C-alpha positions as CSV (number, residue, x, y, z in Angstrom):
1,M,105.0,82.2,48.7
2,V,104.2,78.7,47.7
3,Y,104.2,75.8,50.2
4,F,104.4,72.2,49.2
5,V,102.7,70.5,52.1
6,G,102.6,66.8,52.8
7,A,99.0,65.9,53.7
8,G,99.9,62.7,55.6
9,C,98.7,59.3,54.7
10,G,95.0,59.9,55.1
11,A,93.6,60.7,58.6
12,P,93.1,64.5,58.8
13,D,94.8,64.6,62.2
14,L,98.0,63.0,60.8
15,I,98.9,66.2,59.0
16,T,101.7,68.0,60.8
17,V,101.0,71.0,63.0
18,R,102.8,73.2,60.5
19,G,100.9,71.7,57.6
20,Q,97.6,72.4,59.3
21,R,98.6,76.0,60.0
22,L,99.7,76.6,56.4
23,L,96.4,75.2,55.2
24,S,94.4,77.5,57.5
25,E,96.4,80.5,56.3
26,A,96.4,79.8,52.5
27,D,94.6,82.0,50.0
28,V,94.8,79.2,47.4
29,I,95.0,75.5,47.8
30,I,95.8,73.1,45.0
31,Y,95.3,69.6,46.3
32,A,95.9,66.1,44.8
33,G,92.2,65.1,44.7
34,S,92.8,61.5,43.6
35,L,94.7,60.7,46.8
36,V,94.4,63.4,49.4
37,N,91.6,63.0,52.0
38,P,89.1,65.9,51.2
39,A,88.4,66.2,54.9
40,L,91.7,68.1,55.1
41,L,90.0,71.0,53.2
42,A,88.0,71.7,56.3
43,Y,91.1,73.5,57.7
44,A,90.9,76.0,54.8
45,K,89.5,79.5,55.5
46,P,86.1,80.3,54.0
47,D,87.3,82.5,51.2
48,C,90.1,80.2,50.1
49,Q,90.2,79.3,46.4
50,I,90.5,75.5,46.1
51,Y,91.6,73.6,43.0
52,N,91.8,69.8,42.4
53,S,95.0,69.0,40.6
54,A,93.7,65.6,39.5
55,E,91.8,67.5,36.8
56,M,94.7,69.8,35.9
57,T,97.9,69.6,33.8
58,L,101.3,70.9,35.1
59,D,100.8,74.0,33.0
60,A,97.4,74.6,34.6
61,V,98.8,74.2,38.1
62,I,101.6,76.7,37.4
63,A,99.2,79.1,35.9
64,V,97.1,79.1,39.1
65,I,100.2,79.7,41.2
66,E,101.4,82.5,38.9
67,Q,98.0,84.2,39.3
68,A,98.1,83.8,43.0
69,E,101.6,85.4,43.1
70,A,100.4,88.3,41.0
71,N,97.7,88.8,43.5
72,R,100.2,88.6,46.4
73,Q,98.4,85.5,47.7
74,T,99.8,82.4,49.6
75,T,99.5,79.1,47.8
76,V,99.5,75.6,49.4
77,R,100.2,72.8,47.0
78,L,98.8,69.8,49.0
79,H,100.3,66.5,48.2
80,T,99.5,63.1,49.6
81,G,101.8,61.5,52.2
82,D,105.2,63.2,52.0
83,P,105.7,65.1,48.8
84,C,109.2,63.7,48.3
85,L,107.9,60.2,47.4
86,Y,106.2,59.9,44.0
87,G,104.9,63.5,44.4
88,A,106.1,64.8,41.0
89,I,107.3,68.0,42.8
90,R,110.7,68.4,41.2
91,E,109.1,69.5,37.9
92,Q,106.9,72.0,39.8
93,M,109.8,73.4,41.8
94,D,111.9,73.8,38.7
95,R,109.1,75.8,37.0
96,L,108.8,78.0,40.1
97,T,112.6,78.6,40.3
98,A,112.6,79.6,36.6
99,R,109.9,82.2,37.3
100,G,111.6,83.5,40.5
101,I,108.7,82.3,42.7
102,A,109.8,81.4,46.3
103,Y,108.7,78.1,47.8
104,E,109.2,75.9,50.8
105,I,108.4,72.2,51.6
106,C,106.5,71.0,54.6
107,P,107.1,67.3,55.1
108,G,104.3,64.8,55.9
109,V,103.7,61.3,57.2
110,S,104.2,59.0,54.3
111,S,101.8,56.1,53.7
112,F,104.7,53.7,54.2
113,C,104.8,54.9,57.8
114,G,101.0,54.6,58.0
115,A,101.1,51.1,56.7
116,A,103.6,50.0,59.4
117,A,101.4,51.5,62.0
118,A,98.3,49.7,60.6
119,L,100.3,46.5,60.6
120,R,101.7,47.1,64.1
121,A,105.1,46.3,62.6
122,E,108.7,47.4,62.7
123,Y,110.4,47.4,59.3
124,T,113.9,47.2,60.8
125,L,114.2,44.2,63.1
126,P,117.6,43.1,64.4
127,E,119.0,40.1,62.5
128,V,116.0,40.2,60.1
129,S,116.3,43.4,58.1
130,Q,118.0,46.7,58.6
131,T,117.1,48.1,55.2
132,V,113.9,49.3,53.7
133,I,113.5,49.5,50.0
134,I,110.8,51.8,48.7
135,T,110.0,51.1,45.1
136,R,107.3,50.5,42.5
137,M,106.6,48.2,39.5
138,A,107.3,49.6,36.1
139,G,104.0,50.6,34.5
140,R,103.1,53.6,32.3
141,T,105.9,55.3,34.2
142,P,109.1,53.2,33.6
143,V,111.6,52.2,36.2
144,P,115.4,52.2,35.6
145,E,116.5,48.7,34.6
146,R,118.9,48.5,37.5
147,E,116.0,49.1,39.9
148,D,113.6,46.4,38.6
149,I,111.8,44.4,41.3
150,R,113.7,41.2,40.5
151,R,117.1,42.9,41.2
152,L,116.0,44.6,44.3
153,A,114.4,41.4,45.7
154,A,117.9,39.8,45.7
155,H,118.7,41.9,48.8
156,Q,116.0,40.1,50.8
157,A,115.4,43.4,52.7
158,T,112.1,44.8,53.7
159,M,110.3,46.1,50.7
160,V,107.5,48.6,50.5
161,I,106.0,48.7,47.0
162,F,103.9,51.7,45.8
163,L,101.7,52.1,42.8
164,S,101.6,48.4,41.9
165,T,98.3,47.0,43.2
166,G,97.0,46.5,39.7
167,M,100.0,44.3,38.7
168,L,100.1,41.7,41.5
169,P,100.6,38.5,39.5
170,Q,103.6,40.1,37.8
171,L,104.8,41.5,41.1
172,S,104.7,38.0,42.8
173,A,106.6,36.5,39.8
174,E,109.3,39.1,40.0
175,L,109.7,38.9,43.8
176,T,110.1,35.1,43.7
177,A,112.4,35.2,40.6
178,G,114.6,37.7,42.6
179,G,114.9,35.4,45.6
180,Y,112.0,35.7,48.0
181,R,110.4,32.4,49.0
182,N,106.9,31.9,47.8
183,D,105.8,31.8,51.5
184,T,107.6,35.0,52.5
185,P,105.2,37.0,54.6
186,A,103.6,39.9,52.8
187,A,100.7,42.3,53.3
188,I,98.4,44.6,51.4
189,V,97.5,47.8,53.3
190,Y,94.6,49.6,51.7
191,K,94.2,53.3,52.5
192,A,96.3,53.3,55.7
193,S,94.7,55.5,58.4
194,W,91.5,56.3,56.4
195,P,88.2,55.3,58.0
196,D,87.9,52.4,55.5
197,E,91.5,51.2,56.0
198,K,92.0,47.5,55.3
199,V,94.9,45.3,56.3
200,C,95.3,41.9,54.5
201,R,98.1,39.7,55.5
202,C,99.2,37.0,53.0
203,T,102.4,35.7,51.4
204,V,104.3,36.7,48.3
205,G,102.7,33.8,46.4
206,T,99.1,34.8,47.4
207,L,99.2,38.6,46.8
208,A,96.9,38.5,43.7
209,E,94.3,36.2,45.2
210,T,94.3,38.1,48.5
211,A,93.6,41.4,46.7
212,A,90.9,39.9,44.6
213,A,89.2,38.3,47.6
214,N,89.1,41.7,49.3
215,Q,88.2,43.7,46.2
216,I,91.4,45.8,46.4
217,R,92.4,47.3,43.0
218,K,94.2,50.5,43.9
219,T,95.2,52.9,46.7
220,A,97.2,50.2,48.5
221,L,100.7,49.5,49.5
222,I,102.4,46.1,49.2
223,V,104.9,45.2,52.0
224,V,107.1,42.2,51.8
225,G,109.6,40.6,54.1
226,D,110.4,38.5,57.1
227,F,109.9,41.5,59.4
228,L,106.2,40.3,59.3
229,G,107.2,37.0,60.9
230,D,107.8,36.2,64.5
231,D,111.5,35.5,64.6
232,Y,113.9,38.4,65.5
233,A,116.7,39.3,67.9
234,L,116.2,41.8,70.8
235,S,117.8,45.2,70.4
236,R,121.2,45.5,72.1
237,L,120.3,49.1,73.0
238,Y,118.2,47.9,75.9
239,D,120.3,44.9,76.8
240,P,121.5,45.2,80.5
241,A,125.0,44.1,79.4
242,F,125.2,46.7,76.6
243,E,126.9,49.9,77.8
244,T,126.1,53.3,76.3
245,E,127.1,56.9,77.1
246,F,123.9,57.2,79.0
247,R,123.9,53.9,80.9
248,R,126.6,51.6,82.4
249,A,126.4,48.0,81.7
250,E,125.1,45.7,84.5
251,R,127.8,43.2,85.5
């Protein structure tokens, strides 16, 4: 059996209970060494075979899994955050399906959740934003034209932007061209939940200079939107005059 496990956003104790158990039982672990906190490997048993996929191709990863299957071993494919976001797991799963190799997915805490925790923020504030757009700038990996930053910015929703820290001048230009004000609140969250986590609050217009001043070049999320401001409406759920199936309204 192969388990795709979400490692969480960084801190070793933010992996799920199931994920930790799977790591401790694995005979083979293939981990995304460029992003996963290596402290998680302390959960592995002493005789576990450990591979760093940052140094491997897709074919090499599948070859290790095939060998483990031939040896009737359990493999954990350890991905950063939650594997469903920018995890490149579809291509791995398709290869396993074609070979008749069984697999399961164990979800994890995504870095966009870790970033909100670091910011002490709520992405979905009443009368501010009820939508979170998770996206990235086009780089060596293209983005469909209909999903470019400028078009998505027109919604004025909360945006969480992955894999774009090295393109902040272009990102600011696209965000403002799409409709965000230059002074729209923004933040750069570097390595959320890691020991060296850094939170830098700024605006859409000052993203690049903020990153430069804090020497942040990668491994960071960009969050944008008025949810980072101070104005919002209270939730009706806890309004005394709002009746639910669990509580009568106060008259």
